[in-house]
FILOLO-625331 format. One record per residue (C-alpha): residue number from 0; residue in one letter; y, x, z. Coordinates in nm, 3 decimals, padded with zeros to 5 digits, always signed. Example, Ala and Ser with C-alpha at 12.3 -4.5 7.8 and 13.67 -1.06 7.14 Angstrom:
BEGIN
@n = 0 | res = A | c2 = -00.450 | c1 = +01.230 | c3 = +00.780
@n = 1 | res = S | c2 = -00.106 | c1 = +01.367 | c3 = +00.714
//
This chain:
BEGIN
@n = 0 | res = M | c2 = -06.805 | c1 = -07.854 | c3 = -08.889
@n = 1 | res = T | c2 = -06.759 | c1 = -07.539 | c3 = -08.693
@n = 2 | res = R | c2 = -06.389 | c1 = -07.390 | c3 = -08.644
@n = 3 | res = P | c2 = -06.360 | c1 = -07.048 | c3 = -08.708
@n = 4 | res = A | c2 = -06.279 | c1 = -06.800 | c3 = -08.477
@n = 5 | res = T | c2 = -05.929 | c1 = -06.661 | c3 = -08.431
@n = 6 | res = R | c2 = -05.786 | c1 = -06.360 | c3 = -08.263
@n = 7 | res = S | c2 = -05.509 | c1 = -06.427 | c3 = -08.006
@n = 8 | res = T | c2 = -05.179 | c1 = -06.242 | c3 = -08.010
@n = 9 | res = L | c2 = -05.106 | c1 = -06.367 | c3 = -07.670
@n = 10 | res = P | c2 = -05.237 | c1 = -06.171 | c3 = -07.361
@n = 11 | res = R | c2 = -05.554 | c1 = -06.316 | c3 = -07.219
@n = 12 | res = V | c2 = -05.477 | c1 = -06.479 | c3 = -06.864
@n = 13 | res = R | c2 = -05.722 | c1 = -06.415 | c3 = -06.592
@n = 14 | res = N | c2 = -05.923 | c1 = -06.697 | c3 = -06.456
@n = 15 | res = G | c2 = -05.714 | c1 = -06.861 | c3 = -06.166
@n = 16 | res = A | c2 = -05.387 | c1 = -06.663 | c3 = -06.309
@n = 17 | res = R | c2 = -05.233 | c1 = -06.968 | c3 = -06.454
@n = 18 | res = P | c2 = -05.251 | c1 = -07.179 | c3 = -06.120
@n = 19 | res = L | c2 = -05.077 | c1 = -06.882 | c3 = -05.944
@n = 20 | res = L | c2 = -04.787 | c1 = -06.877 | c3 = -06.206
@n = 21 | res = A | c2 = -04.734 | c1 = -07.233 | c3 = -06.218
@n = 22 | res = K | c2 = -04.709 | c1 = -07.250 | c3 = -05.803
@n = 23 | res = R | c2 = -04.472 | c1 = -06.956 | c3 = -05.842
@n = 24 | res = A | c2 = -04.212 | c1 = -07.130 | c3 = -06.115
@n = 25 | res = G | c2 = -04.258 | c1 = -07.467 | c3 = -05.924
@n = 26 | res = T | c2 = -04.116 | c1 = -07.262 | c3 = -05.579
@n = 27 | res = V | c2 = -03.835 | c1 = -07.111 | c3 = -05.792
@n = 28 | res = L | c2 = -03.745 | c1 = -07.422 | c3 = -05.950
@n = 29 | res = A | c2 = -03.740 | c1 = -07.583 | c3 = -05.572
@n = 30 | res = L | c2 = -03.499 | c1 = -07.334 | c3 = -05.430
@n = 31 | res = A | c2 = -03.285 | c1 = -07.373 | c3 = -05.754
@n = 32 | res = A | c2 = -03.259 | c1 = -07.713 | c3 = -05.672
@n = 33 | res = L | c2 = -03.184 | c1 = -07.668 | c3 = -05.300
@n = 34 | res = L | c2 = -02.912 | c1 = -07.353 | c3 = -05.360
@n = 35 | res = L | c2 = -02.749 | c1 = -07.631 | c3 = -05.667
@n = 36 | res = A | c2 = -02.762 | c1 = -07.914 | c3 = -05.393
@n = 37 | res = S | c2 = -02.602 | c1 = -07.692 | c3 = -05.083
@n = 38 | res = C | c2 = -02.292 | c1 = -07.611 | c3 = -05.354
@n = 39 | res = R | c2 = -02.220 | c1 = -08.018 | c3 = -05.403
@n = 40 | res = G | c2 = -01.913 | c1 = -07.936 | c3 = -05.201
@n = 41 | res = A | c2 = -01.950 | c1 = -08.289 | c3 = -05.004
@n = 42 | res = T | c2 = -01.840 | c1 = -08.325 | c3 = -04.679
@n = 43 | res = H | c2 = -01.986 | c1 = -08.552 | c3 = -04.351
@n = 44 | res = E | c2 = -01.829 | c1 = -08.570 | c3 = -04.022
@n = 45 | res = H | c2 = -02.164 | c1 = -08.437 | c3 = -03.827
@n = 46 | res = T | c2 = -02.082 | c1 = -08.170 | c3 = -03.573
@n = 47 | res = P | c2 = -02.128 | c1 = -07.801 | c3 = -03.738
@n = 48 | res = I | c2 = -02.463 | c1 = -07.681 | c3 = -03.619
@n = 49 | res = H | c2 = -02.365 | c1 = -07.311 | c3 = -03.436
@n = 50 | res = P | c2 = -02.718 | c1 = -07.119 | c3 = -03.416
@n = 51 | res = N | c2 = -02.532 | c1 = -06.860 | c3 = -03.221
@n = 52 | res = L | c2 = -02.199 | c1 = -06.951 | c3 = -03.003
@n = 53 | res = N | c2 = -02.143 | c1 = -06.583 | c3 = -02.904
@n = 54 | res = M | c2 = -01.848 | c1 = -06.550 | c3 = -03.156
@n = 55 | res = D | c2 = -01.694 | c1 = -06.918 | c3 = -03.056
@n = 56 | res = Y | c2 = -01.731 | c1 = -06.873 | c3 = -02.689
@n = 57 | res = Q | c2 = -01.608 | c1 = -06.500 | c3 = -02.577
@n = 58 | res = E | c2 = -01.524 | c1 = -06.370 | c3 = -02.265
@n = 59 | res = R | c2 = -01.173 | c1 = -06.253 | c3 = -02.332
@n = 60 | res = F | c2 = -00.794 | c1 = -06.290 | c3 = -02.245
@n = 61 | res = D | c2 = -00.551 | c1 = -06.427 | c3 = -02.539
@n = 62 | res = P | c2 = -00.218 | c1 = -06.230 | c3 = -02.560
@n = 63 | res = Q | c2 = +00.007 | c1 = -06.302 | c3 = -02.268
@n = 64 | res = E | c2 = -00.256 | c1 = -06.491 | c3 = -02.096
@n = 65 | res = A | c2 = -00.279 | c1 = -06.487 | c3 = -01.696
@n = 66 | res = N | c2 = -00.536 | c1 = -06.308 | c3 = -01.500
@n = 67 | res = A | c2 = -00.581 | c1 = -06.355 | c3 = -01.124
@n = 68 | res = F | c2 = -00.802 | c1 = -06.040 | c3 = -01.098
@n = 69 | res = F | c2 = -00.505 | c1 = -05.852 | c3 = -01.131
@n = 70 | res = A | c2 = -00.233 | c1 = -05.802 | c3 = -00.838
@n = 71 | res = D | c2 = +00.064 | c1 = -05.892 | c3 = -01.096
@n = 72 | res = G | c2 = -00.156 | c1 = -06.171 | c3 = -01.318
@n = 73 | res = R | c2 = -00.140 | c1 = -06.033 | c3 = -01.616
@n = 74 | res = S | c2 = -00.383 | c1 = -05.977 | c3 = -01.852
@n = 75 | res = M | c2 = -00.230 | c1 = -05.736 | c3 = -02.077
@n = 76 | res = R | c2 = -00.221 | c1 = -05.422 | c3 = -01.882
@n = 77 | res = P | c2 = +00.007 | c1 = -05.104 | c3 = -01.944
@n = 78 | res = P | c2 = -00.120 | c1 = -04.795 | c3 = -02.052
@n = 79 | res = V | c2 = -00.273 | c1 = -04.567 | c3 = -01.775
@n = 80 | res = P | c2 = +00.002 | c1 = -04.293 | c3 = -01.685
@n = 81 | res = G | c2 = -00.019 | c1 = -03.984 | c3 = -01.809
@n = 82 | res = T | c2 = -00.271 | c1 = -04.102 | c3 = -02.113
@n = 83 | res = V | c2 = -00.126 | c1 = -04.078 | c3 = -02.443
@n = 84 | res = A | c2 = -00.266 | c1 = -04.315 | c3 = -02.759
@n = 85 | res = R | c2 = -00.511 | c1 = -04.099 | c3 = -03.022
@n = 86 | res = G | c2 = -00.273 | c1 = -03.948 | c3 = -03.279
@n = 87 | res = F | c2 = +00.053 | c1 = -04.011 | c3 = -03.054
@n = 88 | res = L | c2 = +00.068 | c1 = -03.652 | c3 = -02.875
@n = 89 | res = R | c2 = +00.394 | c1 = -03.545 | c3 = -03.084
@n = 90 | res = E | c2 = +00.353 | c1 = -03.217 | c3 = -02.885
@n = 91 | res = D | c2 = +00.581 | c1 = -03.043 | c3 = -03.232
@n = 92 | res = T | c2 = +00.955 | c1 = -03.151 | c3 = -03.087
@n = 93 | res = R | c2 = +01.144 | c1 = -02.973 | c3 = -03.364
@n = 94 | res = Y | c2 = +00.886 | c1 = -03.257 | c3 = -03.621
@n = 95 | res = H | c2 = +00.879 | c1 = -03.549 | c3 = -03.415
@n = 96 | res = E | c2 = +01.246 | c1 = -03.516 | c3 = -03.252
@n = 97 | res = G | c2 = +01.451 | c1 = -03.284 | c3 = -03.442
@n = 98 | res = R | c2 = +01.536 | c1 = -03.060 | c3 = -03.136
@n = 99 | res = N | c2 = +01.359 | c1 = -02.735 | c3 = -03.016
@n = 100 | res = A | c2 = +01.189 | c1 = -02.656 | c3 = -02.701
@n = 101 | res = D | c2 = +01.520 | c1 = -02.636 | c3 = -02.498
@n = 102 | res = G | c2 = +01.633 | c1 = -02.930 | c3 = -02.638
@n = 103 | res = A | c2 = +01.896 | c1 = -02.809 | c3 = -02.848
@n = 104 | res = Y | c2 = +01.884 | c1 = -02.959 | c3 = -03.220
@n = 105 | res = T | c2 = +01.692 | c1 = -02.725 | c3 = -03.484
@n = 106 | res = E | c2 = +01.864 | c1 = -02.548 | c3 = -03.739
@n = 107 | res = A | c2 = +01.666 | c1 = -02.603 | c3 = -04.045
@n = 108 | res = M | c2 = +01.385 | c1 = -02.872 | c3 = -04.140
@n = 109 | res = P | c2 = +01.046 | c1 = -02.792 | c3 = -04.021
@n = 110 | res = V | c2 = +00.901 | c1 = -02.875 | c3 = -04.333
@n = 111 | res = P | c2 = +00.881 | c1 = -02.697 | c3 = -04.692
@n = 112 | res = L | c2 = +01.166 | c1 = -02.788 | c3 = -04.928
@n = 113 | res = T | c2 = +00.972 | c1 = -02.908 | c3 = -05.256
@n = 114 | res = L | c2 = +01.059 | c1 = -03.119 | c3 = -05.545
@n = 115 | res = E | c2 = +00.817 | c1 = -03.376 | c3 = -05.438
@n = 116 | res = L | c2 = +01.017 | c1 = -03.382 | c3 = -05.119
@n = 117 | res = L | c2 = +01.314 | c1 = -03.418 | c3 = -05.224
@n = 118 | res = E | c2 = +01.188 | c1 = -03.720 | c3 = -05.484
@n = 119 | res = R | c2 = +01.044 | c1 = -03.890 | c3 = -05.188
@n = 120 | res = G | c2 = +01.402 | c1 = -03.823 | c3 = -04.995
@n = 121 | res = Q | c2 = +01.619 | c1 = -04.006 | c3 = -05.272
@n = 122 | res = T | c2 = +01.403 | c1 = -04.302 | c3 = -05.290
@n = 123 | res = R | c2 = +01.385 | c1 = -04.356 | c3 = -04.932
@n = 124 | res = Y | c2 = +01.815 | c1 = -04.292 | c3 = -04.933
@n = 125 | res = D | c2 = +01.828 | c1 = -04.503 | c3 = -05.212
@n = 126 | res = I | c2 = +01.668 | c1 = -04.772 | c3 = -05.008
@n = 127 | res = F | c2 = +01.825 | c1 = -04.754 | c3 = -04.652
@n = 128 | res = C | c2 = +02.100 | c1 = -04.533 | c3 = -04.709
@n = 129 | res = T | c2 = +02.292 | c1 = -04.620 | c3 = -05.021
@n = 130 | res = P | c2 = +02.428 | c1 = -04.982 | c3 = -04.900
@n = 131 | res = C | c2 = +02.694 | c1 = -04.819 | c3 = -04.658
@n = 132 | res = H | c2 = +02.685 | c1 = -04.440 | c3 = -04.740
@n = 133 | res = G | c2 = +02.677 | c1 = -04.494 | c3 = -05.120
@n = 134 | res = A | c2 = +02.453 | c1 = -04.342 | c3 = -05.383
@n = 135 | res = A | c2 = +02.665 | c1 = -04.003 | c3 = -05.368
@n = 136 | res = G | c2 = +02.698 | c1 = -04.005 | c3 = -05.001
@n = 137 | res = D | c2 = +03.046 | c1 = -04.038 | c3 = -05.022
@n = 138 | res = G | c2 = +03.083 | c1 = -04.353 | c3 = -04.802
@n = 139 | res = E | c2 = +03.177 | c1 = -04.593 | c3 = -05.082
@n = 140 | res = G | c2 = +02.892 | c1 = -04.810 | c3 = -05.039
@n = 141 | res = L | c2 = +02.905 | c1 = -05.182 | c3 = -05.091
@n = 142 | res = V | c2 = +02.874 | c1 = -05.277 | c3 = -04.733
@n = 143 | res = T | c2 = +03.164 | c1 = -05.022 | c3 = -04.664
@n = 144 | res = T | c2 = +03.383 | c1 = -05.111 | c3 = -04.945
@n = 145 | res = G | c2 = +03.299 | c1 = -05.460 | c3 = -04.938
@n = 146 | res = G | c2 = +03.519 | c1 = -05.630 | c3 = -04.741
@n = 147 | res = F | c2 = +03.293 | c1 = -05.723 | c3 = -04.471
@n = 148 | res = G | c2 = +03.446 | c1 = -05.603 | c3 = -04.163
@n = 149 | res = Y | c2 = +03.223 | c1 = -05.281 | c3 = -04.104
@n = 150 | res = T | c2 = +03.330 | c1 = -04.980 | c3 = -03.969
@n = 151 | res = P | c2 = +03.349 | c1 = -04.743 | c3 = -04.269
@n = 152 | res = A | c2 = +03.076 | c1 = -04.520 | c3 = -04.337
@n = 153 | res = P | c2 = +03.165 | c1 = -04.143 | c3 = -04.287
@n = 154 | res = T | c2 = +03.138 | c1 = -03.957 | c3 = -04.636
@n = 155 | res = Y | c2 = +02.866 | c1 = -03.650 | c3 = -04.638
@n = 156 | res = H | c2 = +03.098 | c1 = -03.397 | c3 = -04.783
@n = 157 | res = S | c2 = +03.350 | c1 = -03.374 | c3 = -04.549
@n = 158 | res = D | c2 = +03.337 | c1 = -03.013 | c3 = -04.357
@n = 159 | res = R | c2 = +03.205 | c1 = -03.145 | c3 = -04.033
@n = 160 | res = L | c2 = +02.899 | c1 = -03.292 | c3 = -04.189
@n = 161 | res = R | c2 = +02.825 | c1 = -03.019 | c3 = -04.408
@n = 162 | res = E | c2 = +02.840 | c1 = -02.795 | c3 = -04.112
@n = 163 | res = V | c2 = +02.549 | c1 = -02.972 | c3 = -03.871
@n = 164 | res = T | c2 = +02.233 | c1 = -02.877 | c3 = -03.817
@n = 165 | res = D | c2 = +01.938 | c1 = -03.064 | c3 = -03.993
@n = 166 | res = G | c2 = +01.796 | c1 = -03.160 | c3 = -03.637
@n = 167 | res = Y | c2 = +02.124 | c1 = -03.366 | c3 = -03.605
@n = 168 | res = M | c2 = +02.098 | c1 = -03.528 | c3 = -03.946
@n = 169 | res = Y | c2 = +01.692 | c1 = -03.644 | c3 = -03.841
@n = 170 | res = D | c2 = +01.806 | c1 = -03.753 | c3 = -03.476
@n = 171 | res = V | c2 = +02.070 | c1 = -03.978 | c3 = -03.651
@n = 172 | res = I | c2 = +01.850 | c1 = -04.138 | c3 = -03.906
@n = 173 | res = A | c2 = +01.609 | c1 = -04.166 | c3 = -03.588
@n = 174 | res = N | c2 = +01.830 | c1 = -04.292 | c3 = -03.347
@n = 175 | res = G | c2 = +02.148 | c1 = -04.425 | c3 = -03.496
@n = 176 | res = V | c2 = +02.527 | c1 = -04.304 | c3 = -03.403
@n = 177 | res = R | c2 = +02.824 | c1 = -04.490 | c3 = -03.271
@n = 178 | res = T | c2 = +02.803 | c1 = -04.838 | c3 = -03.475
@n = 179 | res = M | c2 = +02.527 | c1 = -04.737 | c3 = -03.744
@n = 180 | res = P | c2 = +02.163 | c1 = -04.830 | c3 = -03.590
@n = 181 | res = G | c2 = +01.880 | c1 = -04.622 | c3 = -03.552
@n = 182 | res = Y | c2 = +01.588 | c1 = -04.658 | c3 = -03.813
@n = 183 | res = A | c2 = +01.300 | c1 = -04.524 | c3 = -03.636
@n = 184 | res = Q | c2 = +01.101 | c1 = -04.821 | c3 = -03.685
@n = 185 | res = Q | c2 = +01.175 | c1 = -04.858 | c3 = -04.044
@n = 186 | res = I | c2 = +01.147 | c1 = -04.511 | c3 = -04.155
@n = 187 | res = P | c2 = +00.860 | c1 = -04.270 | c3 = -04.043
@n = 188 | res = V | c2 = +00.910 | c1 = -03.907 | c3 = -03.933
@n = 189 | res = A | c2 = +00.787 | c1 = -03.767 | c3 = -04.281
@n = 190 | res = D | c2 = +01.040 | c1 = -03.990 | c3 = -04.448
@n = 191 | res = R | c2 = +01.335 | c1 = -03.883 | c3 = -04.243
@n = 192 | res = W | c2 = +01.284 | c1 = -03.534 | c3 = -04.297
@n = 193 | res = A | c2 = +01.308 | c1 = -03.638 | c3 = -04.695
@n = 194 | res = I | c2 = +01.614 | c1 = -03.791 | c3 = -04.652
@n = 195 | res = V | c2 = +01.747 | c1 = -03.497 | c3 = -04.459
@n = 196 | res = A | c2 = +01.643 | c1 = -03.265 | c3 = -04.777
@n = 197 | res = Y | c2 = +01.780 | c1 = -03.548 | c3 = -05.019
@n = 198 | res = L | c2 = +02.104 | c1 = -03.532 | c3 = -04.873
@n = 199 | res = R | c2 = +02.153 | c1 = -03.147 | c3 = -04.824
@n = 200 | res = A | c2 = +02.105 | c1 = -03.217 | c3 = -05.202
@n = 201 | res = L | c2 = +02.398 | c1 = -03.471 | c3 = -05.236
@n = 202 | res = Q | c2 = +02.621 | c1 = -03.196 | c3 = -05.033
@n = 203 | res = R | c2 = +02.511 | c1 = -02.902 | c3 = -05.261
@n = 204 | res = S | c2 = +02.582 | c1 = -03.091 | c3 = -05.536
@n = 205 | res = Q | c2 = +02.958 | c1 = -03.140 | c3 = -05.467
@n = 206 | res = Y | c2 = +03.024 | c1 = -02.794 | c3 = -05.352
@n = 207 | res = A | c2 = +02.744 | c1 = -02.603 | c3 = -05.578
@n = 208 | res = P | c2 = +02.848 | c1 = -02.251 | c3 = -05.667
@n = 209 | res = G | c2 = +02.831 | c1 = -02.155 | c3 = -06.038
@n = 210 | res = S | c2 = +02.565 | c1 = -01.946 | c3 = -05.963
@n = 211 | res = D | c2 = +02.342 | c1 = -02.250 | c3 = -05.913
@n = 212 | res = V | c2 = +02.386 | c1 = -02.409 | c3 = -06.272
@n = 213 | res = P | c2 = +02.222 | c1 = -02.253 | c3 = -06.600
@n = 214 | res = A | c2 = +02.433 | c1 = -02.036 | c3 = -06.789
@n = 215 | res = A | c2 = +02.409 | c1 = -02.271 | c3 = -07.101
@n = 216 | res = L | c2 = +02.500 | c1 = -02.592 | c3 = -06.887
@n = 217 | res = L | c2 = +02.800 | c1 = -02.385 | c3 = -06.709
@n = 218 | res = E | c2 = +02.926 | c1 = -02.331 | c3 = -07.056
@n = 219 | res = D | c2 = +02.946 | c1 = -02.678 | c3 = -07.133
@n = 220 | res = L | c2 = +03.069 | c1 = -02.792 | c3 = -06.832
@n = 221 | res = R | c2 = +03.347 | c1 = -02.535 | c3 = -06.887
@n = 222 | res = R | c2 = +03.453 | c1 = -02.653 | c3 = -07.224
@n = 223 | res = G | c2 = +03.410 | c1 = -03.029 | c3 = -07.128
@n = 224 | res = A | c2 = +03.655 | c1 = -02.928 | c3 = -06.828
@n = 225 | res = A | c2 = +03.918 | c1 = -02.741 | c3 = -07.052
@n = 226 | res = G | c2 = +03.919 | c1 = -03.068 | c3 = -07.285
@n = 227 | res = D | c2 = +03.986 | c1 = -03.279 | c3 = -07.014
@n = 228 | res = N | c2 = +04.280 | c1 = -03.071 | c3 = -06.907
@n = 229 | res = E | c2 = +04.451 | c1 = -03.064 | c3 = -07.262
//
């Protein structure tokens, strides 16, 4: 009895294709087994194999290592006289030092006054200045009032400090004055000017004329002051 012929729904495989597919599948399985075996995390005491030793043995000197090539025996060399590292030229003395070309302190900040600058100055002031000078700039910070034996910080609301130049404020932040240390290493140039801007805002807050206050708020302040005096 003969079997009835049927049409297969699978694609026909050409002669020789089946062995090729089986060979490829075997290769994939072998590679997968090899990868899994290499990820076992097993340890051994054999010396690691380094096909390329260039990164293991470099012709270089470690920091502070001696070097007989130079007369002073140092491997670390100072910069060549008259050279400046890229990005450190700092030709603008008003911006980088707070001083004019003649060495005098610059009267006003060399950067535009913006709300973003004031907000940045406030955050930097709170971090670096508040411990001694207080949140209001009145010299009543924790270090000053905590009985730690430090020289009291001055108030920024004195006549003398309201009259100093912006360049002087910048210089004190960077280099310090009397018992106050300089903060040039902790505070970058842009943030120093931001702090100067915020210091001026603090000073203005204590000696602002009525014209600085919106009319609606000014009336509220006057009513509050009248109530306090009753």
